[in-house]
N, C-alpha and C positions, 0 to 999 in steps of 0.2 A: 354637539355638533363638532367636528374634528375638523383640522386644518386641509385635511386629504379630500375630507368629504366635498369642499367647498372648490378649493383650487385644484382638485385634480383633474376635474371637468369645468375648468372655468367659463361661464355663459358669456355670450356677446351681450352687451346691453345698449340698447337703444335710447337717444332722446330725439327731439324735433329736428335739429341739424347733425346729429352726430351719432357713429357707431363707436362703441369700444371692443374692440377685438383683441385677440390673442397676438403676439408678436410671431412674426414668420419671416423666411429670406426675402420675400416678396416685397416687404417695406423697408429694406434695406436704404435703398437711395433717398427716400424721403425721409428718414431718421438719421441719416447722414446730413442731410439739407440744414437740419435743426442741431443734431449735436455738434455740427462743425461751424456753429455762429457763437463766438466769445460773447455777445451781448446776452443769447438766450440761455448760456449754459453759465454767466456768471455766479451764481448763487448755487450753483449743482456742486453736489459732493465729487462728482467724478470730473475728469479732464475734458477739457473741450477735444473732439475727436479732429485727426488731420488726416485721417485715412479711412477709404471705406472700409477695410479689414477690421478696424476697431470697431464699427457699427456691427459687422459680423459675428464678432465675436460677442458682444452685448446680445444679440438675437439668438444665437446658440445657447447662451446662458440662460436666457430668459425661458426659451424653448423645453430646455433640462428641469427648470424649476417646475413650469405646467406638467410634465412628464412624471415629476416625482412627486406632485401633489404637494408644492410648496408654496408659500405665497408669493406672489409676481404680480405685475401690472399689469394692467390692459395697455394698448397703444390705444390714442385718439384719431379717430379717422373721420374726416369731414365726409358726410354722405354726396353733397352735391358734385365734389370732384374725385372722391374716394382716396383722397390724399391722406397720409397720414400726417398729423400736425403736432402731436406731443404724446405725453404719456401721464397715465393717472393710476391710482392705485394705492395698496397698502404696502408699506415697507414690512411691517411686522404685525403681527396677533399673539395675542394672548388669550386665548380661550378660557382659561380657567377664572380670569379676572374680567371677561369680556371687553377688552381694550384693544385698541389697535391705532396705528398712525398711518396716516393718510400723508401722499404727496402729489404732486402734479409740475407737470412744467408743460410751455407752449411753446411753439415755434414763433418768433418774433414778428412774422406777417400777420399774425393771425389774433395779437394781443389787443386790449380794449374792443374786443367784439361781444364778449360774453360767452366766449368757447371755454374758457377754462372753469366759469360758476358752472355752465350746464353741465360740463363732464364732472366737476367736483360733486355737483346734488345728486348724479346718477350713483356715485359710487358709495355716497353717503346712504343713501335710501337701501343699496345694496346689503351695506354693513349693518346697518338698522335691522333690517327685515330679515334677511338672508345668513348674515353672520351671526345675530342676535346679538349685537353691540349692546353695551353699555355707555362706552364712551369711547369718542375718537378724538386723537391729538393730533397735531400740527405743529412741526418746528419749521420757525422760518427767520433767515438771517435778518437782522433788527432794521437793515437799511432797505430791504426788499419791500417798499412800501405797497407798491400794488398788490404784492401779494398777502401782505398783513388786511388791507383793505377789502381783499377776496373774503378772507376768513370772517373778517367782521360784518360784512354784508349776509353772510351765510349762519350768523349767528354764534360763532365761537367767541369765548371768553378769553381773553389774554389773562395768564395765570401768573405770567412773571418772564424773568430771563435766566435760562441757564447758563451758566458762567462758562465758557469756554467747553462747550457739550458734544459740538460737531466739527469734526477736521475737515477743513475748506483747503483743498489742494495741500493737504500737510500741514496745516496752520489752524490750531487751536481757536474755535471762534466762539464767540458768545450767540444764542439762538434764543428768539421769543418762542414762549410755549402756550399755544392756544388748545383749547378744550371744547369739545359738545357733548352734554349728555342727552340719551335718548329722550327723557322727558322735554327737555327742550327742543329737539328735533321735532317731535311729535307735535309737542304746541305749536312750533312755528309752520307746520304742515295744517293745522285746521284756521290758521290765520290766511293761508292762500287762496 
C-alpha cells in the first residue's frame, strides 16, 4: 500500500456526530474561527492566525497535498451544523515500517464533549484497517493534560519524553511520546 494510493483519493469518514472531510475554500471562515483562538492553538506548532488570508493559504497547501497524493489531514465537520470544528489525521506515514503519527486539534467551544475522541477513533480505525499500520504514534506537549488524557483513554502508552524534539513557535520544547500497536487496538475493539 503506497501513500499516493491512500491519500490520492482521501475518503470522507463518518462517525455518529462527525464527518471527516477534505479541506476546501468553503471552510475558510470556520477554520479561521478556530485557528485565530490563541487558547485553541496554544500547543500547536503553527502560529495563531490573525488574518483570513493565512487560513486560505493553509487550505491551498492542504488541497495541493491531496492532489499530489501526499499525507494530509481531514477537517472535522459537525454533522448537526455542518460547521468545521477542527482537524485530525496523520502528520507522516512510513509504509515500510507501518508507522504513522496522528494529530488532532479542536475549536474551544467543542472541548469536553467527546468530539476529539470520536474523530481520533475514526482516524485510528482508518489507519489500522486501510493503511495497514502496525504502530501509531502521537506527540503531545507535557502541559497539555486534556490531550494526554484523551490518548490514555484510547489505550495509548506513554513511552517517555522526547527532549526538545518539537519547535513550538521557534522554541525547542519537550514532547511526550505515546504509541498504540495494532494488537492493542484490536484487543480494545473486542472489549467494546
